C-alpha positions, 0 to 999 in steps of 0.5 A: 753537864751544866755546872750548878754555878751556871744558873743563868744558862741552865734550864729546867731541872738542871738549873741551880743544882744543890751543891754536893760537890758532884753536879751529876749526882745532884741532878740524879738525886733531884730527878729521883725525888721528883719522879716520886711524884709521878713525873717522867723524863719528858716532862722533866726536860721542859722549861720549869714555870713556878707558881707561887701559892699564897693560899691560906685559911687566914686569907679569904682574899686569896680564897680562889688560889687553888682554882687559879693555880689549876688554870695557870697550870693549864696554860703552862702545859698547853705551852709545853712547859712544866708547872710547879706550884710552891708556897710562900708567906701569905699576908692578910691585913686583918689577920696580921699582928701588929700589921701586915706592913710589918711583914711585907719586907719579910714576905719579899725576902721569902719570895726573893730567896725561894726564886733564887733557890728553886730551879725556875725558868719563870714564875707566876706570882699569885697575890691579892691582899694589899701587901702581897703584891708589892712584896712579890714584886720587890722580891721578884725584881731583886731576884731578877727572875722572869715573872708575871703577876696574877692577882686574885681579883676583887670581891663582888658587892653585896646588899645591906638593908637595900644598900649596895655594899662591899669591903671596905669603904662601907665597913668604915662608913657603917662602923662610923655610923655605929659609933655615932649612934645611928646604927644599933647592935642588930644593924651592925651585926647584919652589916657584918654579914653583908660587907664581904659577900664573896672571896676576893680583895676589897671591891673599892679603890683600896690598896689591893685594887690600886696595886693590881692596876699599877702592876698592869700599868707597869707592864708586869701582867696582862692589861686585862688582868687587874679588875676581873672579879675573883669569882668570875669566869674572866678571872679564870681565863686570865689565869690561863692566859697568864700561864701561857705568857709565863711559859713564853717568857721562860723560853725567851728568858725575859728578866725584869731588868731587860725591860722594866724602865723609868717610863713604866714607873711613871705610867704607874704614877699616872694611873695611881693619880688618875684612879684616886688610888691608895696612899699606901701605893706611894710607899709600895712603888717607892720600895719597888723602884728602890729594888730596881734603881728607878725614881719614885720620889715625892717630888716626882709624884707631886709634879705629876699630881698637878697635871693628872686629873682623877678620872675613876668614879670609885669609892672612896673618892667616888661612888662605884665598885671594882666590878663596875670598873671591870664592866667599864673596860678596866685598866685599858679604859683608864690608859686610853682616857689618860692619852698622851700622859701615858708613855706608850713606848714602854715595853711590857713583859710580853715584849710588846710596847704598851701602845701595841698591847692597847691596840689589841683591845676595844672599849668602845661602849657607853659607861660612866665610871671612867671619866674623860680629862675634860670631865674629871671627877677631881681636877688635879691628882687626888694626892698631894705632897706637903712640906713644912717644919712638921714634915721636912721630908714630906707628908701625903694627903689624899685630897680627892677623899678629903672634905674640901672646906678642910683643905685649908685649915688652922686649928689647935692640936689634940695630941695622942702619944701612940695607939694605946693612948688613942684607944684610952682617950678618944672616946672619953667624955672628958677629952677636950676637943672641938670640931675645928681642932687638929687630931695628932697621932704619933709613934705609929711610923715605921720604927715607932709602932713598929711597922707603920700600921693603918692607924692614921684614920683616927676616929672622930671622938665619940662625943663629936661624932654624936653631934654629927661631926663627920670629918676633922683634920687628922695628922700622923706618921702612920698609914691608912687603908686605901679604902678610907676617906677623910682629911687625913695627913699621913706618912709624916717624915721624919717620923716621931720615933726618930726625932721628927718634929711630930715628936715635940708637938703639944696639945694646944699648939697651932697647926696649919694645913694648906693643900693648895700651897703644899704646906704643913706647919706647926707654929713653933720656931726652930729654937722652940722645937730644939728646946723641946727635943732636949726636954722630951727624950726619945724612947727606943722601940727595939726589942733586941731580937729576931725579925723585930730587931732586924726591922728596927735596925734596917727599916727606912722612912716612908719616902724610901718605901719603908724597905730595908736598907740592905735590900735596895739596888746599889744606885739607891744605896749609894745615896743613903 
């Protein structure tokens, strides 16, 4: 009889027996209850492959979860293993108060603890909406259980009055048109019906699409698994293939710690830059790397950014949609285009190198979505890291989605204290603001909001929007959706809530942005900033109870992935 404490060597239903003081009874009781569901001894003797079900009526991005589970089960059963589906937390950006980012770490803990608790030889992680995939990867890497990622896939595009549309770059574009008075109530209602024509994740290069591609680049799922539309037969076939792979790694005991390398994270950074991916992905990758002891620092990112062109012509940096990228060859086409910038010796979850995996695909057909390095969409990586007295620990700008004329800019600050202040004043006719001013929103960082919401896309003040102003320099310690565009500086660190310089900027102060020189500065001396710090005491944002208290006392800053300090790998804890 295998001991309940020997979870590593045990397999299937004998794995991680509940502690009753009698292992034989624990196994007897476990099998008694599972037989109540109709399982026989032959099935219960097989390796167990878990399937995480994040389906929810509040999560249309995961609306195909049930059918994906059925196809995953088919692959597992065909491979001689036992599939067992179970639920975890499901997060959707639009249905999570105050923000899904606030709950990402909770979902990662839920995932980790369920993987530790259940008798699993491997697991398929089904995620999609943008915080679910990083949460699952963080939890599974921490638990060090063999796993394969499966994403739900992007939605298909729809049509609005003759325009091809899809969530959610077009959501923001059309809403801006409505705010500017260019669309009436009837038109915006029609748009609301057209923007999300099917289930699935956002159909542009938002955070969900970005994280799907990065999971593939890291070798954590089949290379063809990132881009297939949610409603396609391709997505169902990928689910079955994922089940087969999950059964294989269950039998071989392939833990992420046995193959996940720095090269995998570097490949993910290259792909992030090449696709003009979401700024959110920087935070998520830092958190995932923090769980495994690898390096995804801002300096590492910026160095790569200066060597890596944007190659993928998708919104918000370009013009296409995810279904176009899928038709063009998906991640395989991107990796092939990046050539020597990708480390093809990196080992994947299959046990094969990335180069070997790539050799099994053919993308030799004409397409216009993935450019070559000789004809890039944007000459350098679409992301840049900024430093200066306003962001001594760094800030991020998605330069590929910015207005080129604003990438070097100096203007007067117009400061909003928090989201409530922004909502109260941004559309006021009395707001003193000009097109060349710099909009500053603070107290929307990890601790300040809390949860670092996607409020960094500060709307253009209504009176300027109606004058035709489309973009302004905007700065915050928060995030923005990967589907958004504009000259927007994000993730300013340290955040205002813990005494970062952003806390002490006043309306009228002069702020300078120079993306080429990687500079973000406010025209204030250190002495003046120190004096203002004494004049402007910080407010506490700690509720004093529950998860909110845990979040406030444990959350790290943006460069460290907004993870909890006690969840990081020892190699990272030692430096903090």
